[in-house]
C-alpha positions as CSV (number, residue, x, y, z in Angstrom):
1,M,70.1,122.4,175.8
2,E,71.7,125.4,174.0
3,A,75.1,124.1,175.1
4,V,74.5,120.9,173.1
5,V,73.2,122.6,170.0
6,E,75.9,125.3,170.1
7,Q,79.3,123.7,170.6
8,A,82.6,125.7,170.3
9,G,80.8,128.6,168.8
10,R,79.3,126.6,165.9
11,D,75.6,125.9,165.5
12,L,75.3,122.2,164.9
13,S,71.7,122.5,163.5
14,A,73.3,124.2,160.4
15,V,76.4,121.8,160.2
16,V,74.6,118.4,160.4
17,P,72.4,118.9,157.3
18,D,75.4,120.1,155.3
19,L,77.4,117.1,156.4
20,V,74.6,114.7,155.5
21,S,74.3,116.4,152.1
22,K,78.0,116.0,151.4
23,V,78.0,112.3,152.4
24,R,75.0,111.7,150.2
25,R,76.6,113.3,147.2
26,G,79.8,111.4,147.8
27,A,78.0,108.1,147.9
28,A,76.1,108.9,144.7
29,R,79.4,109.6,143.0
30,I,80.9,106.3,144.1
31,F,77.9,104.0,143.7
32,G,75.9,105.9,141.0
33,C,72.2,105.7,140.5
34,W,70.6,102.3,141.2
35,H,67.6,103.0,138.8
36,V,65.1,101.9,141.4
37,N,62.2,104.2,140.4
38,M,61.4,103.6,136.8
39,S,58.7,105.3,134.7
40,R,55.9,103.5,132.9
41,P,56.8,102.3,129.3
42,F,56.9,105.0,126.7
43,S,56.8,104.4,122.9
44,R,58.3,106.9,120.5
45,G,58.3,105.8,116.9
46,S,59.5,102.2,116.8
47,E,61.3,102.5,120.2
48,T,59.7,101.5,123.5
49,Y,61.6,102.3,126.8
50,R,61.3,103.0,130.5
51,A,63.2,105.9,132.0
52,C,64.8,106.3,135.5
53,V,62.9,109.0,137.3
54,A,66.1,110.1,139.2
55,C,68.7,110.3,136.5
56,G,67.0,109.9,133.2
57,A,68.7,106.8,132.0
58,R,66.6,104.7,129.6
59,R,66.3,100.9,129.1
60,R,64.5,99.3,126.2
61,F,61.2,97.6,126.9
62,D,59.8,94.5,125.1
63,L,56.0,94.9,124.7
64,E,55.6,91.2,123.9
65,Q,57.4,89.9,127.0
66,W,56.4,93.0,129.1
67,E,59.9,93.3,130.5
68,M,63.0,95.5,130.2
69,V,65.8,94.2,128.0
70,G,69.4,95.3,127.4
71,S,71.5,97.7,129.3
72,F,70.8,101.3,130.4
73,Y,71.7,104.2,128.1
74,Y,71.4,107.9,128.1
75,P,69.5,109.5,125.2
76,E,71.3,111.8,122.8
77,R,70.6,115.4,123.6
78,N,68.8,117.1,120.7
79,F,68.1,120.8,121.2
80,G,66.2,121.2,118.0
81,L,65.6,124.9,117.2
82,Y,68.0,125.9,120.0
83,A,71.0,124.1,118.6
84,R,73.8,126.4,117.4
85,A,74.9,126.1,113.8
86,R,78.6,125.1,113.7
């Protein structure tokens, strides 16, 4: 059994997870996030939206029709007190 796990001096139990991780990252770069897992609707001021749990993209939410509308967008980063004065 050790001969199968250790081949040509390399431990395959360490190589396989690394290979799977590289393939997964490559696929994510090519295909991007599919926004499958969305949060519940949030309201902030006059805006209501749902956010993708994986990547943070938002999509507007219509409370009257109870459905998402428009395309996905990424919120503007606002660092508040931590923003540097330019």
